[in-house]
C-alpha positions in Angstrom: -9.0 6.4 -26.8 -9.9 3.7 -24.4 -12.5 4.7 -21.9 -11.2 4.2 -18.3 -13.7 3.4 -15.6 -12.3 1.3 -12.8 -9.6 -1.1 -14.0 -7.6 -3.1 -11.5 -4.5 -1.5 -9.9 -2.3 -3.0 -12.6 -3.6 -4.3 -15.9 -2.6 -5.5 -19.4 -3.4 -2.5 -21.5 -3.8 -4.4 -24.8 -6.2 -7.0 -23.3 -8.4 -4.4 -21.6 -8.5 -2.3 -24.8 -9.4 -5.2 -27.0 -12.1 -6.4 -24.6 -13.7 -2.9 -24.6 -13.6 -2.2 -28.4 -14.3 -5.9 -29.2 -11.7 -6.2 -31.9 -7.9 -6.6 -32.2 -5.7 -3.5 -31.4 -2.4 -2.8 -33.1 0.2 -2.4 -30.3 2.2 0.5 -32.0 -0.9 2.6 -32.6 -2.3 1.8 -29.1 1.0 2.8 -27.3 1.2 6.0 -29.3 -2.3 7.0 -28.2 -1.6 6.1 -24.6 1.6 8.1 -24.4 -0.1 11.1 -25.9 -3.0 10.9 -23.4 -0.8 11.1 -20.3 -3.3 9.0 -18.3 -1.4 5.8 -17.9 2.0 4.8 -16.5 4.0 1.7 -17.3 4.6 -0.5 -14.3 7.9 -2.2 -13.6 5.9 -5.4 -13.3 5.3 -8.0 -16.0 3.1 -11.1 -16.0 3.0 -14.3 -18.0 0.9 -14.0 -21.1 1.2 -17.0 -23.4 4.8 -17.5 -24.6 6.1 -14.1 -23.4 5.8 -11.6 -20.6 3.2 -8.8 -20.8 4.0 -5.3 -19.5 1.5 -4.2 -16.9 0.2 -0.6 -16.8 -1.5 1.5 -14.1 -3.6 4.7 -14.1 -1.8 7.8 -13.0 -2.7 8.9 -9.5 -4.7 11.9 -10.6 -6.9 9.7 -12.7 -7.7 7.4 -9.8 -8.6 10.4 -7.5 -10.7 12.1 -10.2 -8.5 15.2 -10.5 -8.7 15.4 -14.3 
C-alpha cells in the first residue's frame, strides 16, 4: 500500500504511487488496493495528463485529521 504523508488536496494517484515506489504501477492492481484500503476517495475533478484526462483523488477526511 502506498504510504500517505501529506499529499496535496487532490492528486493523481498513479503518479504519486509511481514516484514513491520508483517503478511503474499497474492501474488495475493499484485501484483494487486503494478501494480495499478505504483511505482514498475519487474526486469529480480531472486534469490533463498527456493525451487523456487523469482522475484526481483525495484523502478521506478522517485520514487528514489523523483519526485512523
